[in-house]
C-alpha positions in Angstrom: 9.3 -23.5 -19.0 7.7 -24.5 -15.7 8.7 -23.0 -12.4 10.3 -25.0 -9.6 7.4 -24.2 -7.2 3.8 -23.6 -8.2 2.8 -20.0 -7.8 -0.7 -21.0 -6.8 -0.4 -23.8 -4.3 3.4 -23.9 -3.5 3.8 -27.5 -4.5 7.1 -28.7 -6.2 6.7 -28.8 -9.9 8.9 -31.3 -11.9 11.2 -30.0 -14.6 9.4 -29.6 -18.0 6.0 -30.3 -16.5 3.0 -29.0 -18.4 0.9 -28.4 -15.3 1.1 -28.6 -11.5 0.3 -32.0 -10.1 -1.5 -30.6 -7.1 -3.7 -27.8 -8.3 -3.5 -28.0 -12.1 -2.1 -24.6 -12.7 -0.4 -24.2 -16.1 1.0 -21.5 -18.5 -2.5 -20.3 -19.2 -3.7 -20.1 -15.6 -0.8 -19.0 -13.6 2.7 -19.4 -14.9 2.7 -16.7 -17.5 3.3 -13.0 -16.6 -0.1 -11.9 -17.8 -1.9 -14.6 -15.8 0.1 -13.8 -12.7 -0.5 -10.0 -13.0 -4.2 -10.4 -13.6 -4.6 -12.0 -10.1 -3.0 -9.1 -8.3 -6.1 -6.9 -8.5 -4.1 -3.8 -9.6 -6.0 -0.8 -10.8 -6.4 -0.2 -14.5 -4.2 2.2 -16.5 -7.0 4.8 -16.6 -7.5 4.7 -12.8 -8.1 8.2 -11.4 -6.7 8.5 -7.9 -8.2 11.9 -7.3 -11.7 10.6 -8.0 -11.1 7.6 -5.8 -10.0 9.8 -2.9 -13.1 12.0 -3.3 -15.4 8.9 -3.4 -13.8 7.4 -0.3 -13.3 10.5 1.9 -15.7 13.1 0.5 -15.1 16.2 -1.6 -14.4 18.5 1.4 -11.2 16.7 2.4 -9.9 16.5 5.9 -9.8 19.6 8.1 -7.1 19.5 10.8 -8.2 20.3 14.2 -6.6 23.4 15.7 -4.4 23.4 18.7 -6.1 24.2 21.9 -5.3 27.6 23.4 -3.7 26.0 26.4 -1.0 24.3 24.2 -0.2 27.7 22.6 0.1 29.3 26.0 2.4 26.5 27.1 4.6 26.8 24.0 4.9 30.6 24.5 5.9 30.2 28.2 8.5 27.5 27.3 10.0 29.7 24.6 10.2 32.7 27.0 11.8 30.6 29.7 14.2 29.1 27.2 15.2 32.6 26.1 15.6 33.9 29.7 17.9 31.0 30.7 19.9 31.1 27.4 20.6 34.9 27.7 21.9 34.8 31.3 
């Protein structure tokens, strides 16, 4: 059964049409589930995400940058001030 709108070009498809009048898409090229899924560029079933990440970002991974000592000092001062004001 043909769709109401062509999945390739968006043109209206008449009921019981064998192919799209605009682009020529049919059951073999775009209306079937297998043809539609083959155009999505999805990875294969045996796709290894871990190897993909290593190839893209390197084997070492990302190393987070440490907080600068000034931020640690600011945090400690804020905590001390918070405790002083809360306890009084």
